[in-house]
MIMARKE-945646 format. One line per field, with one value per residue (C-alpha): residue in one letter; residue number from 1; x, y, z. Coordinates in nm, 3 decimals, always signed. Example, Ala and Ser with C-alpha at 12.3 -4.5 7.8 and 13.67 -1.06 7.14 Angstrom:
2
rest <- c(a:s) $
nr <- c(1:2) $
x <- c(+1.230:+1.367) $
y <- c(-0.450:-0.106) $
z <- c(+0.780:+0.714) $
//
This chain:
271
rest <- c(m:f:i:l:l:v:s:c:e:g:k:k:p:d:p:q:t:t:a:t:t:t:a:k:e:d:v:v:v:s:e:f:q:s:i:i:d:s:a:d:v:t:g:s:v:l:i:y:d:v:a:d:e:t:y:y:s:n:d:f:q:w:a:k:r:g:h:l:p:a:s:t:f:k:i:a:n:s:i:i:a:l:e:t:g:t:v:e:n:d:s:t:r:f:k:w:n:g:e:k:r:e:s:k:v:w:e:q:d:l:v:f:r:d:a:f:h:f:s:c:v:p:c:y:q:e:v:a:r:s:i:g:v:s:r:m:l:e:y:l:k:k:l:e:y:g:d:m:k:v:d:s:t:n:i:d:l:f:w:l:v:g:e:s:r:i:s:q:f:q:q:i:d:f:l:e:k:f:y:r:s:e:l:p:i:s:e:r:t:s:r:i:m:k:g:m:m:i:i:e:e:h:d:g:y:k:l:s:g:k:t:g:w:s:i:r:d:g:n:n:n:g:w:f:v:g:y:l:e:i:e:d:n:v:l:f:f:a:t:n:v:e:p:k:q:d:f:e:m:d:k:f:p:m:i:r:k:y:v:t:i:q:a:l:e:q:l:t:n:l:e) $
nr <- c(1:2:3:4:5:6:7:8:9:10:11:12:13:14:15:16:17:18:19:20:21:22:23:24:25:26:27:28:29:30:31:32:33:34:35:36:37:38:39:40:41:42:43:44:45:46:47:48:49:50:51:52:53:54:55:56:57:58:59:60:61:62:63:64:65:66:67:68:69:70:71:72:73:74:75:76:77:78:79:80:81:82:83:84:85:86:87:88:89:90:91:92:93:94:95:96:97:98:99:100:101:102:103:104:105:106:107:108:109:110:111:112:113:114:115:116:117:118:119:120:121:122:123:124:125:126:127:128:129:130:131:132:133:134:135:136:137:138:139:140:141:142:143:144:145:146:147:148:149:150:151:152:153:154:155:156:157:158:159:160:161:162:163:164:165:166:167:168:169:170:171:172:173:174:175:176:177:178:179:180:181:182:183:184:185:186:187:188:189:190:191:192:193:194:195:196:197:198:199:200:201:202:203:204:205:206:207:208:209:210:211:212:213:214:215:216:217:218:219:220:221:222:223:224:225:226:227:228:229:230:231:232:233:234:235:236:237:238:239:240:241:242:243:244:245:246:247:248:249:250:251:252:253:254:255:256:257:258:259:260:261:262:263:264:265:266:267:268:269:270:271) $
x <- c(-0.953:-0.744:-0.954:-0.888:-0.808:-0.916:-0.894:-1.102:-0.782:-0.615:-0.567:-0.343:+0.006:+0.227:+0.491:+0.848:+0.961:+0.811:+0.945:+0.743:+0.879:+0.564:+0.211:+0.168:+0.336:+0.570:+0.550:+0.789:+0.594:+0.815:+0.530:+0.551:+0.926:+0.830:+0.573:+0.843:+1.091:+0.844:+0.760:+1.127:+1.148:+1.319:+1.144:+0.881:+0.515:+0.398:+0.041:-0.119:-0.413:-0.634:-0.818:-0.516:-0.296:-0.022:+0.220:+0.311:+0.604:+0.883:+1.135:+1.088:+1.418:+1.322:+0.985:+1.165:+1.365:+1.262:+1.178:+1.042:+0.664:+0.616:+0.241:+0.132:+0.171:-0.134:-0.332:-0.175:-0.173:-0.535:-0.618:-0.422:-0.568:-0.925:-0.843:-0.691:-0.973:-0.716:-0.948:-1.315:-1.427:-1.379:-1.546:-1.309:-1.192:-0.823:-0.792:-0.542:-0.341:-0.287:+0.076:+0.218:+0.229:+0.406:+0.089:-0.175:-0.455:-0.336:-0.390:-0.745:-0.938:-0.967:-1.185:-1.008:-1.105:-0.992:-0.665:-0.609:-0.692:-0.497:-0.206:-0.187:+0.152:+0.094:-0.241:-0.084:+0.203:-0.040:-0.212:+0.120:+0.221:-0.127:-0.094:+0.246:+0.553:+0.430:+0.084:+0.230:+0.482:+0.215:-0.015:+0.263:+0.358:-0.009:-0.048:+0.284:+0.350:+0.701:+1.006:+0.930:+1.189:+1.005:+1.120:+1.057:+1.281:+1.101:+0.747:+0.604:+0.860:+0.956:+0.766:+0.928:+1.289:+1.518:+1.563:+1.197:+1.139:+0.862:+0.876:+0.624:+0.551:+0.496:+0.262:+0.048:+0.046:-0.076:-0.339:-0.460:-0.508:-0.680:-0.916:-1.012:-1.063:-0.780:-0.609:-0.675:-0.893:-1.263:-1.517:-1.590:-1.237:-1.219:-1.549:-1.436:-1.096:-1.222:-1.451:-1.170:-0.944:-1.178:-1.026:-1.269:-1.595:-1.760:-1.982:-1.778:-1.485:-1.363:-1.024:-0.887:-0.537:-0.283:+0.031:+0.353:+0.663:+0.985:+1.327:+1.612:+1.976:+1.849:+1.679:+1.316:+1.106:+0.744:+0.468:+0.111:-0.049:-0.398:-0.638:-0.871:-1.203:-1.333:-1.623:-1.554:-1.181:-0.942:-0.601:-0.365:-0.090:+0.218:+0.425:+0.762:+0.944:+1.237:+1.284:+1.575:+1.822:+1.663:+1.312:+1.051:+0.953:+0.621:+0.507:+0.609:+0.284:+0.098:+0.358:+0.316:-0.040:-0.006:+0.237:+0.028:-0.288:-0.110:+0.003:-0.343:-0.473:-0.226:-0.381:-0.754:-1.018:-1.173:-1.436) $
y <- c(+0.439:+0.119:-0.182:-0.537:-0.758:-1.098:-1.447:-1.755:-1.960:-1.806:-2.129:-2.148:-2.242:-2.530:-2.408:-2.419:-2.478:-2.444:-2.348:-2.335:-2.078:-2.019:-2.144:-1.978:-2.133:-1.955:-2.074:-1.954:-1.916:-1.912:-1.760:-1.440:-1.404:-1.443:-1.163:-0.942:-1.014:-0.959:-0.612:-0.509:-0.451:-0.620:-0.680:-0.890:-0.958:-1.088:-1.220:-1.362:-1.593:-1.591:-1.902:-2.133:-1.920:-1.910:-1.644:-1.652:-1.465:-1.486:-1.342:-1.367:-1.203:-0.886:-0.890:-0.883:-0.562:-0.224:+0.065:+0.406:+0.373:+0.669:+0.726:+0.392:+0.587:+0.784:+0.491:+0.539:+0.906:+0.921:+0.694:+0.925:+1.239:+1.106:+0.969:+1.300:+1.516:+1.683:+1.582:+1.561:+1.316:+1.209:+1.515:+1.762:+2.017:+2.104:+2.453:+2.504:+2.816:+2.876:+2.775:+2.543:+2.185:+1.879:+1.725:+1.927:+1.736:+1.864:+2.218:+2.241:+2.229:+1.853:+1.673:+1.424:+1.113:+1.270:+1.382:+1.015:+0.881:+1.151:+1.096:+1.466:+1.510:+1.884:+1.788:+1.506:+1.719:+1.969:+1.685:+1.564:+1.914:+1.961:+1.625:+1.721:+1.515:+1.401:+1.281:+1.128:+0.922:+0.833:+0.690:+0.520:+0.329:+0.234:+0.120:-0.068:+0.079:-0.011:+0.183:+0.544:+0.813:+1.125:+1.458:+1.833:+1.850:+1.595:+1.578:+1.650:+1.431:+1.131:+0.883:+1.010:+1.072:+0.974:+0.653:+0.551:+0.190:-0.068:-0.409:-0.599:-0.833:-0.538:-0.376:-0.694:-0.735:-0.372:-0.423:-0.742:-0.585:-0.284:-0.509:-0.719:-0.417:-0.518:-0.172:+0.061:+0.291:+0.381:+0.186:+0.528:+0.577:+0.223:+0.257:+0.586:+0.447:+0.125:+0.337:+0.554:+0.274:+0.115:+0.107:-0.117:-0.301:-0.551:-0.861:-1.112:-0.903:-0.575:-0.437:-0.193:-0.036:+0.237:+0.287:+0.449:+0.590:+0.713:+0.821:+0.776:+0.836:+0.844:+0.496:+0.462:+0.233:+0.154:+0.001:-0.128:-0.248:-0.358:-0.635:-0.831:-0.947:-1.230:-1.455:-1.571:-1.503:-1.214:-1.190:-0.933:-0.803:-0.590:-0.540:-0.362:-0.315:-0.109:-0.037:-0.199:+0.019:+0.204:+0.136:+0.368:+0.556:+0.689:+0.317:+0.286:+0.395:+0.134:-0.146:-0.161:-0.243:-0.463:-0.708:-0.730:-0.807:-1.071:-1.238:-1.234:-1.389:-1.675:-1.748:-1.717:-1.744:-1.402:-1.492) $
z <- c(-1.326:-1.298:-1.418:-1.315:-1.610:-1.512:-1.649:-1.587:-1.614:-1.309:-1.110:-0.801:-0.927:-0.810:-0.554:-0.650:-0.296:+0.050:+0.385:+0.706:+0.955:+1.164:+1.180:+0.843:+0.537:+0.307:-0.060:-0.334:-0.665:-0.984:-1.186:-0.973:-1.073:-1.448:-1.404:-1.235:-1.507:-1.792:-1.643:-1.655:-1.283:-0.980:-0.648:-0.480:-0.472:-0.139:-0.091:+0.219:+0.163:+0.474:+0.373:+0.377:+0.601:+0.345:+0.230:-0.145:-0.300:-0.557:-0.312:+0.058:+0.143:-0.065:+0.124:+0.464:+0.364:+0.496:+0.245:+0.272:+0.279:+0.049:-0.019:+0.135:+0.456:+0.356:+0.496:+0.844:+0.808:+0.732:+1.024:+1.263:+1.123:+1.182:+1.533:+1.639:+1.491:+1.260:+0.974:+1.049:+0.781:+0.423:+0.300:+0.483:+0.215:+0.158:-0.001:-0.279:-0.219:-0.593:-0.601:-0.874:-0.758:-0.893:-1.021:-1.212:-1.040:-0.709:-0.826:-0.696:-0.370:-0.277:-0.019:+0.197:+0.002:-0.329:-0.174:-0.076:-0.421:-0.599:-0.354:-0.283:-0.112:-0.011:+0.144:+0.356:+0.453:+0.582:+0.777:+0.916:+1.039:+1.211:+1.381:+1.513:+1.626:+1.962:+1.851:+1.536:+1.737:+1.996:+1.719:+1.521:+1.838:+1.891:+1.535:+1.536:+1.194:+1.071:+1.190:+1.131:+1.217:+1.309:+1.459:+1.427:+1.113:+0.904:+1.026:+0.680:+0.495:+0.697:+0.486:+0.155:+0.249:+0.535:+0.737:+0.786:+0.694:+0.654:+0.493:+0.287:+0.578:+0.802:+0.549:+0.545:+0.915:+0.956:+0.689:+0.830:+1.181:+1.016:+0.816:+1.117:+1.337:+1.567:+1.565:+1.858:+1.647:+1.649:+1.441:+1.275:+1.166:+1.036:+0.845:+0.683:+0.592:+0.437:+0.223:+0.108:+0.025:-0.233:-0.584:-0.754:-0.656:-0.889:-0.843:-0.675:-0.563:-0.403:-0.443:-0.180:-0.137:-0.203:-0.413:-0.328:-0.488:-0.338:-0.491:-0.267:-0.384:-0.734:-0.698:-0.763:-0.533:-0.592:-0.376:-0.420:-0.095:-0.003:+0.000:-0.238:-0.092:-0.311:-0.228:+0.136:+0.127:+0.159:-0.005:+0.138:-0.081:-0.063:-0.379:-0.385:-0.704:-0.862:-1.231:-1.417:-1.613:-1.910:-1.791:-1.930:-1.620:-1.751:-1.716:-1.350:-1.191:-1.387:-1.348:-0.968:-0.994:-1.307:-1.155:-0.847:-1.039:-1.251:-0.936:-0.783:-1.102:-1.055:-0.711:-0.773:-1.039:-1.077:-1.345) $
//
């Protein structure tokens, strides 16, 4: 299990530059870029601090670009599955058919909450097919989730390949509406999902979220999205990174979380 490495010296950094585009402020943080560079990746960390209504990032232009949502779509997919009754609850069991799968941990029966945490692609492909194109499109419109391109030919792949796109800003907007119970979904669905999304919970903070990883035209793109509840504040985050040339790809799953946690440490004291 991923463990937060926290430092009592994680004070909020001085901004490099600021630019106000809306009622919420955008602050460029040079320390975030140093974290990205030291991890041997390119990309952006975007954090929205609810308390001071401010966005922090190293690269706001990257944060506005659309990318395949990859397995971060499992948040929306799970919500739609629960809302449509395709999946009953977080204990609904997915039977393994005995066929070899890409990940060894997927080669077993999995309940819904474990399929989410293990990011079981075959399980969620089954869910998407059961939801169907028309209901998927209906709920994607209701949830205002990015720009998904869905039809009968890609219903079980559209979040992994093709032209579907979502930006870091859109990820945070979706997560904030979800967290504030502003999405048109039931309280029951919201409660189940918030429980499923918890990654770590300790005295003083709770970390919830989902990773994602897509490969398009040979290019790897990684996500970590979610929110950190700490004391009386919430920090929403969406990290999107790509490995530099000669990057050791076995480290990529960890790096997405690592750079995010390092950036969060820059903004708050997690002692």
